[in-house]
N, C-alpha and C positions, 0 to 999 in steps of 0.2 A: 513533492507532489502528493504523496500519501498524506502528509500532515494537513495540507490545504484541503484536500478532498474530505478528510475525516472531520476537520473543523467545520467545513461548509455543511456537512451532514448533521452537525450538532452532537457528535459522539465523542466520548472520552476514549482514551487508549484502551481502557478496560472494557468498555462497551463494544468497541470494534473487535477486540480480541475474542470476546464471547460469541459474537456473530460468526466468526470464522474458526472457532474452536481452537484457539491458541492462547498464549499468555500475553499479558500487558507488556512484559519485557521484550517479547518478540516484536510487537508493534513499535515499541520505543526504538529498538535496534533498526528496524526497517525505515523509520523516519529519520534516522541519523544520516546527514548528508555525506558523511565519510564512509558509510557502510556500502560495500560492493558485492554482497552476497545475495542480491535479490534473485529469486527464481520466478520464472514465468507462471508456474502453477500457483504460487503464493500471491503474486500480483493479480492474477485472475480471480482468486478467492476474495481478495480485498475489493477489487473493482465490482464484483457481483454484489457484495455486501453493501456497497455504496451506490448501488444502482447505476453503475458506470461500466465501461469496458476498457480494455487495454489496447492501445494502438502503438505499434512499433514501426519505425521508419528507418531506412538506411539512407545515408547521404554520402555522396562522393566527396572526397577531399579535393580541395581546389588545387 
């Protein structure tokens, strides 16, 4: 989702990293589908930089 939002905004990983004051390698790691260390504050920073917002939902298992 981060990758798609970044690409839709026309930004490189380096450009997004500069907007949220981090490094390109952090953006690369966050975009990796196997990465499980996402934090809400970081996702919020990315969303704001991309003129978006984070939405979290809970779903009951069937």
